[in-house]
Every structure is written in structure tokens, then in C-alpha cells.
DRENDO-1510 file (C-alpha; in Angstrom, 1 decimal, always signed):
<recs>
REC; n; res; u; v; w
REC; 1; UNK; -12.8; +15.5; -219.9 .
REC; 2; UNK; -12.3; +19.3; -220.5 .
REC; 3; UNK; -10.3; +21.4; -218.1 .
REC; 4; UNK; -12.1; +23.6; -215.7 .
REC; 5; UNK; -12.6; +27.1; -216.9 .
REC; 6; UNK; -10.2; +29.6; -215.2 .
REC; 7; UNK; -11.9; +32.1; -212.9 .
REC; 8; UNK; -12.1; +35.7; -213.9 .
REC; 9; UNK; -9.1; +37.5; -212.4 .
REC; 10; UNK; -10.1; +40.8; -210.8 .
REC; 11; UNK; -7.9; +43.4; -209.3 .
REC; 12; UNK; -9.2; +45.8; -206.5 .
REC; 13; UNK; -7.6; +49.2; -206.4 .
REC; 14; UNK; -8.3; +50.8; -203.0 .
REC; 15; UNK; -8.9; +49.0; -199.8 .
REC; 16; UNK; -11.1; +51.5; -197.8 .
REC; 17; UNK; -14.6; +51.1; -196.5 .
REC; 18; UNK; -16.4; +50.6; -199.9 .
REC; 19; UNK; -13.7; +48.1; -201.0 .
REC; 20; UNK; -15.0; +45.8; -198.3 .
REC; 21; UNK; -18.3; +45.5; -200.2 .
REC; 22; UNK; -16.5; +44.9; -203.5 .
REC; 23; UNK; -14.4; +42.1; -202.1 .
REC; 24; UNK; -17.3; +40.4; -200.4 .
REC; 25; UNK; -19.6; +40.6; -203.5 .
REC; 26; UNK; -17.0; +39.3; -205.9 .
REC; 27; UNK; -16.2; +36.5; -203.5 .
REC; 28; UNK; -19.9; +35.5; -203.6 .
REC; 29; UNK; -20.0; +35.2; -207.4 .
REC; 30; UNK; -19.1; +31.8; -209.0 .
REC; 31; UNK; -16.2; +32.0; -211.5 .
REC; 32; UNK; -14.7; +35.2; -210.1 .
REC; 33; UNK; -11.4; +35.5; -208.1 .
REC; 34; UNK; -10.0; +38.7; -206.6 .
REC; 35; UNK; -6.4; +37.9; -207.1 .
REC; 36; UNK; -4.8; +41.1; -205.9 .
REC; 37; UNK; -5.4; +44.5; -204.2 .
REC; 38; UNK; -3.6; +47.9; -204.4 .
REC; 39; UNK; -3.3; +50.6; -201.8 .
REC; 40; UNK; -0.6; +53.1; -200.9 .
REC; 41; UNK; -1.1; +52.4; -197.2 .
REC; 42; UNK; +0.8; +49.2; -196.6 .
REC; 43; UNK; -0.8; +48.5; -193.2 .
REC; 44; UNK; -4.3; +48.9; -194.5 .
REC; 45; UNK; -3.5; +46.9; -197.5 .
REC; 46; UNK; -2.1; +44.0; -195.5 .
REC; 47; UNK; -5.1; +44.0; -193.2 .
REC; 48; UNK; -7.5; +44.0; -196.1 .
REC; 49; UNK; -5.8; +41.2; -197.9 .
REC; 50; UNK; -5.7; +39.1; -194.7 .
REC; 51; UNK; -9.4; +39.7; -194.0 .
REC; 52; UNK; -10.6; +38.7; -197.5 .
REC; 53; UNK; -8.0; +36.0; -198.3 .
REC; 54; UNK; -6.4; +38.0; -201.2 .
REC; 55; UNK; -3.0; +36.5; -201.9 .
REC; 56; UNK; -1.3; +39.5; -203.5 .
REC; 57; UNK; -1.0; +43.1; -202.4 .
REC; 58; UNK; +0.8; +46.0; -204.0 .
REC; 59; UNK; +1.4; +49.7; -203.2 .
REC; 60; UNK; +1.8; +50.6; -206.9 .
REC; 61; UNK; -0.9; +50.0; -209.6 .
REC; 62; UNK; +1.7; +49.4; -212.3 .
REC; 63; UNK; +3.2; +46.5; -210.3 .
REC; 64; UNK; -0.2; +44.8; -210.1 .
REC; 65; UNK; -1.0; +45.3; -213.7 .
REC; 66; UNK; +2.4; +43.8; -214.8 .
REC; 67; UNK; +2.3; +40.8; -212.4 .
REC; 68; UNK; -1.1; +39.3; -213.3 .
REC; 69; UNK; -3.1; +38.1; -216.3 .
REC; 70; UNK; -6.2; +40.2; -215.3 .
REC; 71; UNK; -9.7; +40.1; -216.7 .
REC; 72; UNK; -11.0; +43.3; -215.0 .
REC; 73; UNK; -10.2; +46.1; -212.5 .
REC; 74; UNK; -12.5; +47.4; -209.8 .
REC; 75; UNK; -11.7; +51.0; -208.8 .
REC; 76; UNK; -12.5; +51.9; -205.2 .
REC; 77; UNK; -10.1; +54.7; -204.5 .
REC; 78; UNK; -11.0; +58.2; -203.2 .
REC; 79; UNK; -13.0; +60.1; -205.9 .
REC; 80; UNK; -10.1; +62.3; -207.0 .
REC; 81; UNK; -8.1; +59.2; -208.1 .
REC; 82; UNK; -10.9; +57.4; -210.0 .
REC; 83; UNK; -9.9; +59.0; -213.4 .
REC; 84; UNK; -6.1; +58.3; -213.2 .
REC; 85; UNK; -6.6; +54.7; -212.0 .
REC; 86; UNK; -9.4; +53.8; -214.4 .
REC; 87; UNK; -7.6; +55.2; -217.4 .
REC; 88; UNK; -4.4; +53.3; -216.6 .
REC; 89; UNK; -6.5; +50.1; -216.5 .
REC; 90; UNK; -8.3; +51.0; -219.8 .
REC; 91; UNK; -5.0; +51.8; -221.5 .
REC; 92; UNK; -4.0; +48.2; -220.5 .
REC; 93; UNK; -7.1; +47.0; -222.3 .
REC; 94; UNK; -8.9; +45.9; -219.1 .
REC; 95; UNK; -12.6; +46.3; -218.4 .
REC; 96; UNK; -13.3; +48.6; -215.4 .
REC; 97; UNK; -15.9; +48.8; -212.7 .
REC; 98; UNK; -15.6; +52.2; -211.0 .
REC; 99; UNK; -17.2; +53.4; -207.8 .
REC; 100; UNK; -19.5; +56.4; -208.0 .
REC; 101; UNK; -19.0; +59.2; -208.7 .
REC; 102; UNK; -17.1; +58.6; -212.0 .
REC; 103; UNK; -14.6; +61.3; -211.1 .
REC; 104; UNK; -14.3; +64.6; -209.2 .
REC; 105; UNK; -15.0; +66.8; -212.3 .
REC; 106; UNK; -16.9; +66.8; -215.6 .
REC; 107; UNK; -13.6; +67.3; -217.5 .
REC; 108; UNK; -12.0; +64.3; -215.9 .
REC; 109; UNK; -15.2; +62.3; -216.6 .
REC; 110; UNK; -15.1; +63.2; -220.3 .
REC; 111; UNK; -11.5; +62.0; -220.5 .
REC; 112; UNK; -12.6; +58.7; -218.9 .
REC; 113; UNK; -15.4; +58.3; -221.4 .
REC; 114; UNK; -13.0; +59.0; -224.3 .
REC; 115; UNK; -10.4; +56.5; -222.9 .
REC; 116; UNK; -13.1; +53.8; -222.5 .
REC; 117; UNK; -14.3; +54.4; -226.1 .
REC; 118; UNK; -10.8; +54.1; -227.4 .
REC; 119; UNK; -10.2; +50.9; -225.4 .
REC; 120; UNK; -13.4; +49.4; -226.6 .
REC; 121; UNK; -13.9; +47.4; -223.4 .
REC; 122; UNK; -16.6; +47.0; -220.8 .
REC; 123; UNK; -17.0; +50.1; -218.5 .
REC; 124; UNK; -19.5; +50.4; -215.7 .
REC; 125; UNK; -20.2; +52.5; -212.6 .
REC; 126; UNK; -21.6; +51.2; -209.3 .
REC; 127; UNK; -24.9; +53.1; -209.1 .
REC; 128; UNK; -26.2; +50.7; -206.5 .
REC; 129; UNK; -29.9; +51.6; -206.5 .
REC; 130; UNK; -30.3; +50.2; -210.0 .
REC; 131; UNK; -31.0; +47.0; -208.1 .
REC; 132; UNK; -34.5; +48.3; -207.6 .
REC; 133; UNK; -37.0; +46.1; -209.4 .
REC; 134; UNK; -39.6; +48.8; -208.9 .
REC; 135; UNK; -37.4; +51.3; -210.8 .
REC; 136; UNK; -36.8; +48.8; -213.7 .
REC; 137; UNK; -40.5; +48.0; -214.0 .
REC; 138; UNK; -41.4; +51.7; -214.0 .
REC; 139; UNK; -39.0; +52.4; -216.8 .
REC; 140; UNK; -40.4; +49.5; -218.8 .
REC; 141; UNK; -43.9; +50.9; -218.5 .
REC; 142; UNK; -42.7; +54.4; -219.4 .
REC; 143; UNK; -41.0; +53.0; -222.5 .
REC; 144; UNK; -44.2; +51.2; -223.4 .
REC; 145; UNK; -46.2; +54.5; -223.3 .
REC; 146; UNK; -48.5; +53.4; -220.5 .
REC; 147; UNK; -48.2; +56.8; -218.8 .
REC; 148; UNK; -48.8; +58.7; -222.0 .
REC; 149; UNK; -46.6; +61.9; -222.3 .
REC; 150; UNK; -44.5; +62.6; -219.2 .
REC; 151; UNK; -45.4; +66.0; -217.7 .
REC; 152; UNK; -44.0; +66.2; -214.2 .
REC; 153; UNK; -41.5; +64.3; -212.0 .
REC; 154; UNK; -41.0; +64.4; -208.2 .
REC; 155; UNK; -38.0; +62.7; -206.6 .
REC; 156; UNK; -36.4; +62.7; -203.1 .
REC; 157; UNK; -33.5; +61.1; -201.3 .
REC; 158; UNK; -34.3; +61.3; -197.6 .
REC; 159; UNK; -31.8; +60.7; -194.8 .
REC; 160; UNK; -31.9; +61.8; -191.1 .
REC; 161; UNK; -28.6; +60.9; -189.6 .
REC; 162; UNK; -27.9; +64.5; -188.6 .
REC; 163; UNK; -31.0; +64.3; -186.4 .
REC; 164; UNK; -31.0; +60.6; -185.3 .
REC; 165; UNK; -28.0; +58.4; -184.3 .
REC; 166; UNK; -29.4; +55.3; -186.1 .
REC; 167; UNK; -26.0; +54.9; -188.0 .
REC; 168; UNK; -24.0; +56.1; -185.0 .
REC; 169; UNK; -23.3; +59.5; -183.4 .
REC; 170; UNK; -22.1; +61.6; -186.3 .
REC; 171; UNK; -20.5; +64.2; -184.0 .
REC; 172; UNK; -18.1; +61.7; -182.6 .
REC; 173; UNK; -17.2; +59.6; -185.7 .
REC; 174; UNK; -14.7; +60.6; -188.4 .
REC; 175; UNK; -16.6; +58.4; -190.9 .
REC; 176; UNK; -19.5; +60.9; -190.7 .
REC; 177; UNK; -17.6; +64.1; -189.8 .
REC; 178; UNK; -15.6; +64.2; -193.1 .
REC; 179; UNK; -18.8; +64.1; -195.0 .
REC; 180; UNK; -19.6; +67.5; -193.5 .
REC; 181; UNK; -16.3; +69.2; -194.3 .
REC; 182; UNK; -15.2; +70.5; -197.7 .
REC; 183; UNK; -11.6; +70.6; -196.5 .
REC; 184; UNK; -11.8; +66.8; -196.2 .
REC; 185; UNK; -13.1; +66.3; -199.7 .
REC; 186; UNK; -16.8; +66.4; -199.2 .
REC; 187; UNK; -19.2; +68.2; -201.5 .
REC; 188; UNK; -22.0; +67.7; -199.1 .
REC; 189; UNK; -25.3; +66.0; -199.5 .
REC; 190; UNK; -25.4; +67.0; -203.2 .
REC; 191; UNK; -22.1; +65.2; -203.9 .
REC; 192; UNK; -22.7; +62.3; -201.6 .
REC; 193; UNK; -26.2; +61.1; -202.6 .
REC; 194; UNK; -27.2; +63.5; -205.4 .
REC; 195; UNK; -25.8; +61.2; -208.0 .
REC; 196; UNK; -28.1; +58.4; -206.8 .
REC; 197; UNK; -31.3; +60.4; -207.0 .
REC; 198; UNK; -30.4; +62.1; -210.3 .
REC; 199; UNK; -29.7; +58.6; -211.7 .
REC; 200; UNK; -33.0; +57.4; -210.3 .
REC; 201; UNK; -34.8; +60.3; -212.2 .
REC; 202; UNK; -33.0; +59.9; -215.5 .
REC; 203; UNK; -33.1; +56.1; -215.4 .
REC; 204; UNK; -36.8; +56.1; -214.4 .
REC; 205; UNK; -38.0; +58.5; -217.1 .
REC; 206; UNK; -35.5; +57.6; -219.8 .
REC; 207; UNK; -34.7; +61.3; -220.5 .
REC; 208; UNK; -31.8; +63.7; -219.9 .
REC; 209; UNK; -32.2; +66.9; -217.8 .
REC; 210; UNK; -32.3; +70.0; -220.1 .
REC; 211; UNK; -31.9; +72.7; -217.4 .
REC; 212; UNK; -32.0; +73.2; -213.7 .
REC; 213; UNK; -31.9; +75.7; -210.8 .
REC; 214; UNK; -30.4; +74.5; -207.4 .
REC; 215; UNK; -30.5; +75.8; -203.9 .
REC; 216; UNK; -28.2; +74.4; -201.2 .
REC; 217; UNK; -28.3; +75.0; -197.4 .
REC; 218; UNK; -25.7; +74.4; -194.7 .
REC; 219; UNK; -26.9; +74.5; -191.1 .
REC; 220; UNK; -24.9; +75.3; -187.9 .
REC; 221; UNK; -24.3; +72.0; -186.1 .
REC; 222; UNK; -21.8; +72.9; -183.4 .
REC; 223; UNK; -20.2; +75.9; -181.8 .
REC; 224; UNK; -18.5; +77.8; -184.5 .
REC; 225; UNK; -19.7; +75.0; -186.8 .
REC; 226; UNK; -16.5; +73.1; -186.1 .
REC; 227; UNK; -15.7; +69.9; -184.3 .
REC; 228; UNK; -12.0; +69.3; -183.8 .
REC; 229; UNK; -10.2; +69.5; -187.2 .
REC; 230; UNK; -13.5; +69.4; -189.1 .
REC; 231; UNK; -15.1; +72.6; -190.3 .
REC; 232; UNK; -18.7; +71.6; -190.9 .
REC; 233; UNK; -19.3; +73.7; -194.0 .
REC; 234; UNK; -20.5; +71.2; -196.6 .
REC; 235; UNK; -24.2; +71.5; -197.6 .
REC; 236; UNK; -26.8; +69.5; -195.7 .
REC; 237; UNK; -29.9; +70.0; -197.8 .
REC; 238; UNK; -30.7; +70.6; -201.4 .
REC; 239; UNK; -33.7; +71.4; -203.7 .
REC; 240; UNK; -33.4; +71.3; -207.5 .
REC; 241; UNK; -36.0; +72.6; -209.9 .
REC; 242; UNK; -35.5; +71.0; -213.3 .
REC; 243; UNK; -36.7; +70.6; -216.9 .
REC; 244; UNK; -36.5; +67.3; -218.7 .
REC; 245; UNK; -35.6; +66.8; -222.3 .
REC; 246; UNK; -39.3; +66.8; -223.4 .
REC; 247; UNK; -40.2; +69.9; -221.4 .
REC; 248; UNK; -41.6; +68.1; -218.4 .
REC; 249; UNK; -40.9; +69.9; -215.1 .
REC; 250; UNK; -39.7; +68.3; -211.9 .
REC; 251; UNK; -38.5; +68.8; -208.4 .
REC; 252; UNK; -35.7; +66.9; -206.7 .
REC; 253; UNK; -34.9; +67.2; -203.0 .
REC; 254; UNK; -32.3; +65.6; -200.7 .
REC; 255; UNK; -31.4; +66.1; -197.1 .
REC; 256; UNK; -29.7; +64.6; -194.0 .
REC; 257; UNK; -32.4; +66.3; -191.8 .
REC; 258; UNK; -35.5; +64.6; -193.2 .
REC; 259; UNK; -36.7; +63.0; -189.9 .
REC; 260; UNK; -38.9; +60.0; -190.2 .
REC; 261; UNK; -36.7; +58.4; -192.8 .
REC; 262; UNK; -33.5; +56.3; -192.5 .
REC; 263; UNK; -32.4; +56.0; -196.1 .
REC; 264; UNK; -35.2; +56.4; -198.5 .
REC; 265; UNK; -35.4; +57.1; -202.3 .
REC; 266; UNK; -38.6; +57.9; -204.0 .
REC; 267; UNK; -39.6; +58.9; -207.6 .
REC; 268; UNK; -43.1; +59.8; -208.9 .
REC; 269; UNK; -43.6; +60.1; -212.6 .
REC; 270; UNK; -46.8; +61.8; -213.8 .
REC; 271; UNK; -48.0; +61.4; -217.4 .
REC; 272; UNK; -51.1; +62.3; -219.4 .
REC; 273; UNK; -52.5; +58.7; -218.9 .
REC; 274; UNK; -51.4; +58.0; -215.4 .
REC; 275; UNK; -48.6; +58.0; -212.8 .
REC; 276; UNK; -46.1; +55.7; -211.1 .
REC; 277; UNK; -44.5; +55.9; -207.7 .
REC; 278; UNK; -41.2; +54.1; -207.0 .
REC; 279; UNK; -39.9; +53.9; -203.4 .
REC; 280; UNK; -37.0; +52.1; -201.7 .
REC; 281; UNK; -36.0; +52.2; -198.1 .
REC; 282; UNK; -37.3; +50.9; -194.8 .
REC; 283; UNK; -40.7; +50.0; -196.5 .
REC; 284; UNK; -38.8; +47.9; -199.0 .
REC; 285; UNK; -38.7; +48.2; -202.8 .
REC; 286; UNK; -42.2; +49.2; -203.9 .
REC; 287; UNK; -44.1; +50.3; -207.1 .
REC; 288; UNK; -47.5; +51.9; -207.1 .
REC; 289; UNK; -49.5; +52.7; -210.2 .
REC; 290; UNK; -52.4; +55.0; -211.0 .
REC; 291; UNK; -52.9; +54.3; -214.7 .
REC; 292; UNK; -55.8; +54.5; -217.1 .
REC; 293; UNK; -59.3; +54.7; -215.6 .
REC; 294; UNK; -57.7; +54.6; -212.1 .
REC; 295; UNK; -56.4; +58.1; -212.5 .
REC; 296; UNK; -60.0; +59.4; -212.4 .
REC; 297; UNK; -60.6; +58.1; -208.9 .
REC; 298; UNK; -57.7; +58.4; -208.1 .
REC; 299; UNK; -56.8; +54.9; -207.1 .
REC; 300; UNK; -53.3; +53.5; -206.6 .
REC; 301; UNK; -52.4; +49.8; -207.0 .
REC; 302; UNK; -49.3; +48.1; -205.8 .
REC; 303; UNK; -47.4; +46.2; -208.6 .
REC; 304; UNK; -45.4; +43.1; -208.1 .
REC; 305; UNK; -41.8; +43.6; -209.3 .
REC; 306; UNK; -39.1; +41.0; -209.9 .
REC; 307; UNK; -35.8; +41.4; -208.0 .
REC; 308; UNK; -32.9; +42.6; -210.0 .
REC; 309; UNK; -29.2; +41.6; -210.1 .
REC; 310; UNK; -26.9; +44.2; -208.5 .
REC; 311; UNK; -24.0; +46.0; -210.2 .
REC; 312; UNK; -21.5; +43.2; -209.4 .
REC; 313; UNK; -23.6; +40.5; -210.9 .
REC; 314; UNK; -24.3; +42.6; -214.0 .
REC; 315; UNK; -20.7; +43.5; -214.4 .
REC; 316; UNK; -19.6; +39.8; -214.2 .
REC; 317; UNK; -22.4; +38.8; -216.6 .
REC; 318; UNK; -21.3; +41.4; -219.1 .
REC; 319; UNK; -17.7; +40.2; -218.7 .
REC; 320; UNK; -18.6; +36.6; -219.4 .
REC; 321; UNK; -21.0; +37.4; -222.3 .
REC; 322; UNK; -18.8; +40.0; -223.9 .
REC; 323; UNK; -21.8; +42.5; -224.0 .
REC; 324; UNK; -21.9; +46.1; -222.9 .
REC; 325; UNK; -23.0; +47.0; -219.4 .
REC; 326; UNK; -25.2; +49.7; -217.8 .
REC; 327; UNK; -24.8; +52.2; -216.3 .
REC; 328; UNK; -21.7; +53.0; -218.2 .
REC; 329; UNK; -19.1; +55.8; -218.0 .
REC; 330; UNK; -20.9; +58.0; -220.5 .
REC; 331; UNK; -24.1; +58.0; -218.4 .
REC; 332; UNK; -22.1; +58.6; -215.2 .
REC; 333; UNK; -20.3; +61.5; -216.9 .
REC; 334; UNK; -23.7; +63.2; -217.6 .
REC; 335; UNK; -24.6; +62.8; -213.9 .
REC; 336; UNK; -21.4; +64.4; -213.0 .
REC; 337; UNK; -22.2; +67.3; -215.3 .
REC; 338; UNK; -25.6; +67.8; -213.6 .
REC; 339; UNK; -24.0; +67.9; -210.2 .
REC; 340; UNK; -21.5; +70.5; -211.3 .
REC; 341; UNK; -24.3; +72.6; -212.8 .
REC; 342; UNK; -26.2; +72.3; -209.5 .
REC; 343; UNK; -23.2; +73.9; -207.7 .
REC; 344; UNK; -22.8; +76.6; -210.3 .
REC; 345; UNK; -26.5; +77.3; -210.2 .
REC; 346; UNK; -26.4; +77.8; -206.4 .
REC; 347; UNK; -23.4; +80.0; -206.6 .
REC; 348; UNK; -24.8; +82.1; -209.4 .
REC; 349; UNK; -28.4; +82.1; -208.1 .
REC; 350; UNK; -29.9; +81.3; -211.5 .
REC; 351; UNK; -31.3; +78.8; -214.0 .
REC; 352; UNK; -28.6; +77.0; -216.0 .
REC; 353; UNK; -28.9; +74.8; -219.2 .
REC; 354; UNK; -27.5; +71.3; -219.1 .
REC; 355; UNK; -26.4; +70.5; -222.7 .
REC; 356; UNK; -25.2; +66.9; -223.2 .
REC; 357; UNK; -21.4; +66.7; -222.8 .
REC; 358; UNK; -20.9; +63.6; -225.0 .
</recs>
């Protein structure tokens, strides 16, 4: 009788809010064991390990890397630490799953891509809305040419937690207040959810963004736009005009004031032979098509879509098979570049090119 196969040994770096999801999801996957966690805050680290049954905790990454025969590292630190932690893991020859965004700058992201290329190991970023079966089906039909030539794209990420307390009272909870304050590390709605909707666009149409112009808006939300230590100066709403690699034009919008929605992403792709509309949120994951003769009516038909594995399942599958994974560091670095160009465009008040950085 052959010996049982050893579980994949995963290290979690960071034990904050999103790390809870990483720990829970890895625990649900057969053949995976989170053997250790790292956090500079000893009390938080101890509580996290106790909650998730993780045997080993360290306040220094180097200690954890030296103490265990690891198969992968999951990086769930604050954004500014993603690069340093990921590159140490890559230099140790370990595959890395990094939380979004890849880093806090395009330059740091480029260094991460280069480090991953040199290491030659699996590297992925947790862009969680790739789980959408509707998005995956839409991309398949685009690749098959069923829409003809893409001519226009509309996309939106709609939230309303600044106008409705469905996730809690934002003005009383630090978990929301920090997202409104640049001094606390926030880059506003653009930095918080912009990466998701830009990934939705580029993954759905299978093209890069060639150029863009962005407008950001910050609204007064309290006397002096301040609550306690939080200066509420991060952007609340965003509109991006863009041009895709083939010349198609598009509009992307995102806001925390879009009443009537809880947490909703949508993408409509218009081509010469038809259109597709992808939506996720309170209405579920849905794909509508208006293709071929239906475009003359126009008539929209709902398409059945298969559920998709999430980032954690895909990361583990890639680990076990030895294959590459998606979305990888290179794609996430391009998204980081787009976000920075959006900020620069707003500050300069003009259209900016988005040449590929890799």
C-alpha cells in the first residue's frame, strides 16, 4: 500500500480581515494545509492561529520560510508590503498567491513580475470576480468571433454603502472610514474597486487599454469632511473614458453612491454582429446575448453559464498540475499601470496613453 500523499504546505503572510477568507478557503480544499502564519502583531497573530487551528505563528517572514518545507505562500499583507513579501517568497523558489492589488505602484509591480519570471514558479493574484461564469462565457464567445469586431464597451462597478447602511454605518466603523482617507492608505473608490472593473473589461474583451481619460470626485460627507482622525478626502466616484487596443471606445464608471445597488459589476460588449451583457450582484451571475438576427429586433436572450472555480481552487489546481495560473502577476501589473494612469489623467486633466509595461 502506497503512503498517503503529503498535503500542500501553505504559509499565510498577514492575518487581517482578508486573511480570514484565505484561511477558510484553503481549509476547505482537500490536500491543502495552512501550516503557519506571519504577522508583526503578536496578539492578532495568536488570535488568528487559534481561530483557524494553525499550529505555527511567526512575527518574521524569514523565520517561517526557514522553519518549514513549504509549497506556496499566500500574501495578505497591507498593499504596500505585497512586493517585499512576494519577492522574498519568490527568491526562495516558492509559488505565490498575492491579494489584489499586486502592489502600491507600477514600478514595484514591474519588479514583482521580473522576480516571478526569474523564479519560474506559479504566480497569481486574487481577482475574485473571475469566478463569474458569465464573464468566462462572454470571453469565449468574443474569442470565437460571435460578436464580430468589438466597437464599444460599457462597464460599471456600483456600490451604495455611503448612502445606505446595508454593510454597517460607515460613519461609525473604522473598517469603512479608512477607505475614505488618503492618510490611512486609501486611494478611494478607484484604488479599492477599480482593479476589479478594469479586470472585468480586459478579461471580457481580451484586449488591453490603449489610452484613457479619468475624472474623480470626492464629496463632503461630514462637517469639515472629517470624522475623528479620518480626513475624508479619498475619491468617492469615478468615470473613465477609454480606447481599447483595436480602437473600440468604452466608458467605465464606479461609485459608492450608486443607490439601488449593493455590490454590482456589469459589462456590456458591443460588436458588429451583436452584443453581450454580463452582470453580477444581487441579481446573481447572468449573461444576456443579442447576437445575429436578434440584433435587428433587438431581442436579448439569457444564456446558461457554468459555475467557475474561484482563485483558491485554481491556484491549488495549478500547484498540483505544475501548470501556469491566471490572472498572473504580469496581468495585475498592467491593471496597476491603468490605475496610476487614471490618477495622473485626473490630476493633469487630459487624455493619456497606456503603453504596455511588460
